[in-house]
C-alpha positions in Angstrom: -1.0 -9.0 -9.2 -3.4 -10.3 -12.3 -3.1 -13.7 -11.3 -4.3 -12.4 -8.0 -6.3 -9.9 -8.7 -4.9 -7.6 -6.7 -3.5 -4.2 -7.3 -0.8 -3.4 -5.3 2.4 -6.4 -4.6 4.3 -5.5 -1.0 7.5 -5.5 -1.5 10.1 -6.7 0.7 14.1 -6.8 1.9 16.1 -10.8 3.3 14.7 -9.5 6.0 10.9 -9.1 5.4 11.2 -5.6 6.1 8.5 -3.2 3.9 10.7 -1.7 1.4 8.5 -0.1 -1.3 4.6 -0.9 -2.6 4.5 -2.0 -6.4 1.0 -1.0 -8.3 -0.5 -1.3 -12.1 -0.1 2.8 -11.7 4.2 2.9 -11.7 3.2 0.5 -14.3 1.9 4.0 -16.0 3.5 5.9 -19.1 5.4 2.6 -19.9 5.1 1.7 -23.3 6.5 0.4 -27.0 9.9 2.2 -26.6 10.4 1.7 -23.3 8.7 -1.6 -22.2 12.2 -2.7 -22.1 12.3 -2.0 -18.0 9.5 -4.4 -17.5 12.3 -6.6 -17.9 14.3 -4.9 -15.1 15.2 -6.4 -10.8 12.3 -4.5 -8.6 15.9 -2.7 -7.4 16.2 -1.4 -11.1 13.0 -0.4 -11.1 12.6 1.8 -8.1 15.9 2.9 -8.2 14.3 4.5 -11.6 11.2 5.5 -10.2 13.1 7.1 -7.3 16.0 8.9 -10.1 12.4 10.7 -11.1 12.1 12.5 -7.3 8.7 11.5 -7.7 9.0 8.7 -4.7 8.2 7.9 -1.3 8.3 5.0 1.5 5.0 3.6 0.8 2.1 4.7 3.3 2.4 2.6 6.7 0.5 2.4 9.9 2.0 0.1 13.2 -0.7 -2.5 15.0 -1.4 0.3 17.4 -2.5 3.3 15.4 -6.3 3.8 16.3 -8.6 4.1 14.0 -9.0 7.9 13.6 -5.3 7.6 13.1 -6.1 5.7 9.6 -8.6 7.3 8.3 -6.8 10.4 8.9 -3.5 8.9 7.6 -5.6 8.2 4.0 -7.6 11.7 4.2 -4.1 13.4 4.4 -2.9 11.3 1.5 -4.9 9.7 -0.6 -2.9 7.0 -0.5 -5.2 4.0 -2.2 -4.1 1.2 0.2 -2.2 1.3 3.0 0.8 -1.2 5.0 0.1 -2.6 8.3 4.2 -3.0 10.0 4.9 -4.3 13.7 7.9 -3.3 15.4 10.6 -4.7 13.1 8.8 -3.0 9.8 7.5 -6.0 9.2 4.0 -5.8 6.7 1.8 -7.8 8.5 -1.0 -6.8 6.5 -2.8 -4.2 4.5 -6.1 -2.0 4.0 -7.6 0.0 2.1 -10.3 3.0 2.2 -13.3 0.8 1.6 -11.3 -1.8 4.5 -12.0 1.4 6.9 -15.0 2.0 5.6 -16.7 -1.4 6.3 -15.1 -1.3 9.7 -17.2 1.7 10.4 -21.0 1.0 9.1 -19.9 -2.6 10.4 -19.4 -1.3 14.4 -22.6 1.5 13.9 -25.0 -1.4 12.6 -24.2 -3.6 15.8 -24.2 -0.8 17.7 -27.8 0.1 16.7 -28.7 -3.9 16.5 -28.0 -3.6 20.2 -29.9 -0.8 21.0 
């Protein structure tokens, strides 16, 4: 993540289906006493976190979701990123709240410019 300046990555299975999201916030609480967890595989890390009862699947929308539904998902779940998945559960893209605000702004700007 640091090499590509991203805040999170989608982790997929062997078939390309989305399993979970890994972000810097998932690493909170790691210190000198438990840093060995950084040598875990992603599967082991996921199982460790899932056992803490806070694990949830990533929030997703599909290609047929409307802008309203997508905005509603962001507001209701308070997530920072959401994946767009196809019918097979494979990620095709990623959205963040800034992407949606930019889309709304550009739409409004173009609409006003045409009138």
